[in-house]
ROKOLPA-879703 format. One record per residue: x, z, y of N, C-alpha, C in turn; residue in one letter. Coordinates in steps of 0.2 Angstrom, whole numbers, padded with zeros to 4 digits, always signed. Atoms other than C-alpha are relative to their C-alpha. Layout:
% ROKOLPA-879703
XZYXZYXZYA...
//
This chain:
% ROKOLPA-879703
-0006-0004+0001-0026-0279-0012+0001+0005+0006M+0001-0005-0004-0029-0270+0004-0003+0006-0002K+0003-0005+0002-0041-0260-0004+0005+0004-0005K-0006-0003+0004-0028-0256-0018+0005+0005+0004Y-0006-0003-0004-0014-0250-0005-0004+0006+0004L+0004-0005-0003-0027-0241+0005-0002+0006-0005Y+0002-0005+0005-0033-0231-0010+0006+0004-0002S-0006-0004+0002-0015-0227-0016+0002+0004+0006I-0002-0004-0006-0011-0221+0002-0004+0006+0001A+0004-0007-0001-0026-0209+0002+0002+0003-0006V-0002-0003+0007-0021-0204-0016+0006+0004+0002L-0005-0003-0002-0005-0199-0009+0000+0005+0005V+0001-0005-0006-0009-0191+0006-0004+0007-0003I+0004-0004+0004-0023-0181-0004+0005+0006-0005V-0004-0003+0006-0009-0175-0018+0005+0004+0005S-0004-0004-0004+0003-0170-0004-0003+0006+0003V+0005-0005-0004-0010-0160+0005-0001+0006-0006S+0001-0004+0004-0014-0151-0011+0006+0003-0003I-0007-0002+0001+0005-0149-0016+0001+0006+0006A-0001-0004-0005+0006-0140+0002-0003+0006+0000N+0003-0006+0001-0007-0128-0001+0000+0004-0006V-0003-0005+0007-0001-0122-0019+0006+0002+0003N-0006-0003-0001+0016-0119-0011-0002+0005+0006V+0003-0004-0005+0007-0110+0004-0002+0007-0003G+0003-0007+0003-0002-0098-0008+0005+0003-0004L-0005-0004+0004+0012-0095-0019+0004+0004+0005R-0005-0003-0006+0023-0090-0003-0003+0007+0001S+0004-0006-0003+0009-0078+0002+0001+0006-0005N-0001-0004+0005+0009-0070-0015+0007+0004+0000N-0007-0003+0001+0028-0067-0015+0001+0004+0006L-0001-0003-0004+0027-0060+0002-0003+0007-0001S+0004-0007+0001+0014-0046-0003+0005+0003-0005D-0004-0004+0006+0025-0041-0018+0007+0000+0003V-0007+0000-0004+0041-0043-0006-0001+0007+0004F-0001-0006-0006+0034-0031+0007-0002+0007-0003L+0000-0005+0003+0027-0019-0006+0007+0003-0003A-0007-0003+0001+0045-0017-0013+0003+0003+0005N-0004-0003-0005+0052-0015+0004-0003+0007+0002V+0003-0006-0003+0039-0001+0009+0003+0005-0006E-0003-0005+0005+0045+0008-0009+0006+0002+0002V-0006-0001-0001+0062+0006-0005+0002+0004+0007L+0000-0003-0006+0060+0012+0013-0001+0008-0001A+0004-0007+0001+0050+0028+0007+0008+0004-0004L-0006-0003+0004+0065+0031-0005+0006+0003+0004A-0005-0001-0005+0078+0030+0009-0002+0004+0006E+0002-0004-0005+0069+0040+0021+0002+0006+0000G-0003-0005+0002+0077+0055+0015-0006+0006+0000G+0005-0005+0002+0060+0064+0012+0000+0004-0006S-0001-0005+0006+0060+0079+0000-0006+0000-0003Q+0005-0002+0003+0047+0083-0012-0002+0007+0002P+0001-0007-0002+0038+0098-0006-0007+0003-0004M+0006-0003+0004+0024+0110-0015-0006-0002+0005D+0005+0002-0004+0007+0106-0011-0006+0003-0005C+0007-0003+0005-0011+0111-0018-0005-0004+0000Y+0004+0005+0000-0024+0099-0023-0008+0003+0002A+0006-0004-0002-0039+0112-0020+0001+0004+0006G-0001-0005-0005-0038+0120-0003-0008+0001+0004I+0007-0002-0001-0054+0130+0004+0001+0004+0007E+0001-0006-0005-0057+0140+0020-0007+0004+0000Y+0007-0005+0001-0070+0153+0018+0001+0008+0004V+0000-0006-0004-0073+0167+0031-0003+0007-0004N+0001-0006+0004-0072+0181+0018+0004+0006+0002D-0004-0006-0002-0060+0193+0027+0008+0000-0003G-0007+0001+0003-0044+0186+0017+0004-0004+0007R-0004+0003-0005-0029+0182+0029+0000-0008-0001P+0000+0007+0000-0029+0163+0034+0008-0002+0000V-0007+0004+0000-0013+0154+0029+0001-0007+0001E-0002+0007+0001-0005+0137+0030+0003-0002-0006T-0003+0003+0006-0004+0127+0015+0000-0008+0000Q+0000+0007-0001+0000+0109+0012-0005-0004-0006T+0005+0004+0004-0014+0098+0004+0003-0006-0002Y-0003+0004+0003-0009+0087-0009-0003-0008+0001C+0004+0007-0001-0021+0072-0004+0003-0003+0005G-0003+0004-0005-0012+0067+0012+0006+0005+0001D-0006-0004-0001+0003+0080+0011+0000+0003+0008C+0001-0002-0006-0004+0087+0027-0001+0008-0001Q+0000-0007+0000-0003+0106+0032-0007+0002+0002S+0008-0002-0001-0021+0115+0033-0001+0007-0001I+0002-0007+0000-0026+0132+0037-0006+0002-0005Q+0006-0003+0006-0035+0140+0022+0000+0007-0002C+0000-0007+0002-0039+0156+0014+0001-0001-0009T+0000+0001+0008-0040+0150-0005+0003-0006-0002H-0003+0007+0002-0030+0136-0014+0002+0001-0006W-0001+0001+0007-0027+0130-0031+0003-0007-0002W-0002+0006+0003-0020+0117-0043+0006-0002+0005N-0006+0002-0004-0002+0117-0036+0003-0007-0003P-0004+0006+0003+0008+0101-0037+0006-0002+0004G-0005+0000-0005+0020+0092-0027+0000-0009+0003R+0001+0006-0005+0020+0077-0013+0006-0001+0004C-0004+0004-0006+0031+0066-0002-0001+0001+0006M+0002+0000-0008+0031+0069+0017+0003-0006+0002R
//
């Protein structure tokens, strides 16, 4: 009888442990989705406006004047002499 009660107790402990792990895993997935949504909402409320940019930027010392253009890859200003493929990015 003691072995029977002991095995039931072990079974209950294992079941509760597995249930806790499953709940923990689900809550981590929800928090990742929640954080992604918060980041998207924060970007939308940040007041940033789309700006003109170029996907291709190059600096060549060929006598052309150096200008500052925005690169679409990271939306940062870069000094260049040649640029192509206009687009829009959010800063």
